N, C-alpha and C positions, 0 to 999 in steps of 0.2 A: 412219195417221191422224194428224192434227194437230188439237189441240182447245184452245180458249181457255176457261178456268174460273177466274173471279175474278181476272183479270189475270195468270193463270199459263199459259203456253203449254206443252202436253204434246205431245212428239213420240214417237210409239209405232210408227210404220210403218217397217220397214226400207226403204232406198234413198231416204228423203226427203233433200231438200237445202235449206238455207236461205241466202239471199243478201240483200245490201243493196240496197234500191230507194230512193234518197233517204233520207227519214226513216222508211222502213217496212222491215219484214222480209217477204221474199217466200219463201213455202214452196212448193217444187215436188217433184213425183213424175214421173220420166220426162220431165222438162223441160216438164211441163204445170202451170200454176198451180193450187195447192190453196187457199192462203190469202194474203191481204196484210194484214199487221198493222201500224198505226202504232206506232212504238216508244213513244209516250206511253201506250199502252194495255197495255204489258207491263211487268211487275214482276220476272218470272224466267222462264227457259225450261229445261224439264226434257227431257233427251235420253236415251231408253232403248235400250240396245243399241249395238252397235259399227258399225252400217251406216248411220248418219245423218251427213251431212256439214253442218257449219256453216262458212261461209266466214269468213276472217279479217276481212273488212270487216263482215260481220253481227256478228261477236263483238265488234269494236270498237264498233259502233253501240250494242250493249247496254251495255257497260260505261261508255261515255260518258254514258249516260242512265240509269245506276243499276240496270239489270237485270242480274241474275246468270245465268250459264249453268251448269248442273249436269248432269254425265253419270253415268248409273246403268247397272249391268248389266241384263239381261232381267228378272232376278228382283228388281231393285229396290235393290241395294247401291250406295251412293253411292261413286264412283270419283274424281270431281275436280269442282272448283267454281271458275268463272273470274269475277271481279268486278273492278270499278275499285278505286282506293286508297280505303280507308275514310275516311270523314268523321266518325267519332265523337270524342267529347270525349277529349282527352289526359289530362286531370285524372281523368276517371272511370276510365280504363284503368289509370292509375297506382294508384288506390285499389283497383281490382280484382286488380291483381298483388301489391300489399302484403298484401291480405287472403289471397291464396293462400299467401303466404309465412308468414303467422301462424298456427301450429298450432291455437290455441284458436278463433280466428275461422273459419278454414277448417273445423274440426270442426262449428262451429255452422251454417254454411250446409250442409255436407254432411248433417247430421242432418235438416235441414229438407226436403231433397230426398228423403231416405229416407223420412222420415214421410209425405211426401205419396204417395209410390209405395205404400207399405203401406196407408194409409188408402184409397186408391182402388182398390187390389186387393181389400181387403174389400168395398168398394162393388160391384165386379163380382162376387165370389163370392156375396154376398147376393142380388144381382139374379137371377143364374142359379139360385140355390137357390130363390128364390121362383117362378121359372118352370118349374123342373124337372118333367118328366113322371114320373120314377121317384122314389120316396121314398129309395132308396139313394143316388141322385145328389145329392139335396138335403142328406142328412145329411153326406156326404162333403165337399161344399162348405162347409157351415156348420162343420164340424169344423176345416178348414184356416183359416176366417175367425176362429174362436176362438183358434187357435194365433197368428195374426198379430196379434190384439189384445194378446196376451202380449208379442209382439215389440215392438209399439208402447210399451208400459210399460217395456221393458227398454232401448230406444234411448236415452233421455237418460242413463242410467247408464254408457254406453260412453264411455270417456276418450280415445280416439284414433281417427283416421279408419279405420284399418285394421279395428279391432274394429267400428265402425259398418258398414263394408262387409261385414263377415261377417254381420251381422244381415240386411242386404238381400239378400246372397247365399242364406242360408238360407230367407228368405221367398220368394225367386224360385223356388228349387228345390222348396219345398212346393206353391207355386202350379202349377207345371208338372207335378207329379205327378198332379194331379187335373184338368189342363186339358181332357182329353178329355170330363169330365163337364159342361162348358159346353154341349156339343153335344147335341142330341136323339139318342136311340138310333138312330134310322134314319140320321142324319147320320154318327154314329160309325162305322156299318157302311161307309159309302162312304168316309169319310176317316179311317182310322186314324191315331192320333198317340201317340208315346210319349216325352213330354218335348220340351224345346227342342233343335233343332239347326239349324245354319247354315252358310254359306260352303262349299258351297252347302246350301240346305234339302234335306232327304231325304224329305219327305213334303208333301202339298198344304197342310196346315194351316200348317206352319212356313213355307212359300212365301208364302202369303198374308200372314202375319205380318211376314216379312222385307220384302215389298213395302210394306206399310202403315207399318212403322217407318221406311223410307226416306223416304216422304213427310213423316212427322212430322219426322224429322230436318232435312230441307229447311226446314220451316217454323220450326223452332226456331233454325236458324242465321240465317235471315232476321230473326226477332223480335229476337235479340240484337244483331245488326248494326244494326238500326233504332233500338235503345235506346242505341247508342254503346258496347256492351261488346265484348270480344274473345272470339269463340266457341271459341277454342284453349286458353284459361286456365280451367280448371275447379277444382272443389273435391272432388267425390266421385270422379271419373275422374281417374286420373293422367295427366300430360303425356306425350304421345307425337307424334312427328313426324307431321304431317299429319292428326292427329285432333282434331275440334272437341269438346274434353273439356267445355267449358261447356254446348254444345248437348246432349251426351248427358245431362249433369246435368239440364238443364231437361226433356228428354225423359222422365225417369223418372216424374214425376207424371202424365204423360199417357199412358204405355203401356198402363194398364188401359182408357183410353178407346178406343184403337186396337184392343186386343184384344176390346173388347165389339162393335166394329164388325166384325172378322173373324168373330166368332161369329154375329152377325146375318146377315151375307152369306152364310155356309154354311148356317145353319139354315133360312133362307128359300129355299134351292135356287137362289140367283142364280149360283152356280158349281157344275158337275157335275164327276165325275172326267174326263170327256172333254175338259174345258176346260184341262187341264194337259198339259205335255210331259214325259215320264219318260225321262231320258237314260241311256246306259249308265254304270255306276258309281254310279247311284243318286241323281243329282242330279234335282230337279224344277224346272221352269221355267214361266213364265207366257207363254202366246202373246198376241199383240196383242189379241185380243178379250177375254181375261181381264184383261189390264192396264187395258183400256178401262172394263170393268165395276168394277174396284176404284177407279180414279180417280173415276168418276162417284159411287160410293157415299161415297168420302172427301169429296169436295166438297159432296155433299148433306148429310152429316152436319155439315160445317163451317157450313152455312148454318143449322142448327137453333139455336134460342135457349135460353139457361139463364139463371138468375138468379145474378148474381156475389155471392158470400157477404160481400165487403167493401163493394163499392159499392151493393148492394141494388137493382140495376137489371139490365134484360135486356140481354145481349150475345150474340152469336153465338159458337158454339164455335170458330170459325175466329179469333176475336180473342183467345182465352184465352192462346196462348203470347206474344203481343205485350204483353198486360196483365201477364203474370207477369214478362216480361223487364224491363219498366219498374218493377215492384214490386221486383225484385231490384237493379236500379240504385240505386233509392232506399234500400234497405236497406244497400247498400254505402256510399254517400254519407254517410248518417246514423248508420252504425254501430249499426243496430238489426237485429232479427231478421227473417229472410225468412219469409214466410208462403205455402206452396204453395196451388195451388187444389185444393180438396177437393170431389169429387163427391158428391152426396147423392141 
């Protein structure tokens, strides 16, 4: 299946091939035309699995017109991203790099990302506690929320990035200890989960999370690139070859939003145990139909509107990473504090 949603082309079906046809992308299966897409309607192309072919001419058409081509595993781990030469501001990137080399400023930015994540994790915990069927689940979720409130008060006292990372790590570990309680009792019976695991995920819940995190990571890279920032130079995540550290930083405040979507999809029964592939060795993968379900749910959630706390106006959820990337760029230029997006 190939699917165009909000100017993003998703290629999910094995044996698809993409070719250039003038100023359009021609998507074929078994040499039969499935979709013809003018390049000006495409901002990015997401390729899932190893059995989809994108011709060199089609790839060139994409990068010449500002569209990125991203390659993912079947369960959604980003493996490669192909794009043209970045057009962002050299001055802004120099400021970004200088800030990353300044321990005090880097700590300030890192703490802001962590604070956003912990606040939004509490938002998720409290929402699930409010909706919980079992009092025991509600109590456990609220108890973790209370501990995270203490972590938020502790965070400004941490005087280096490593100690701030420790606060984030403890908060994440506590959250995943009770993550199963976000699910309704009947859903937990179908989808047992015991903490976070990945590369590859070893249960259906973690498989869904990994896939949705990958979609979010793509959006964060796009948002930072559009704002003129370097996605590879971050503050919370250490530099590593081939890793978009700043995109991972920006993701932190939005992870609870994605986790809420995963919980909703599973609790509503949009995916059943039979919609997953269980491999020898314990890996769990998403077949094409399941990936399609998650892509559709993700894009539908991005179209929903929320009130932005700073601008006091309605924006779509899909705009939020782009807004935050621009706020981050402004904070770096003006040497002011970065304000993460806080869900309420």
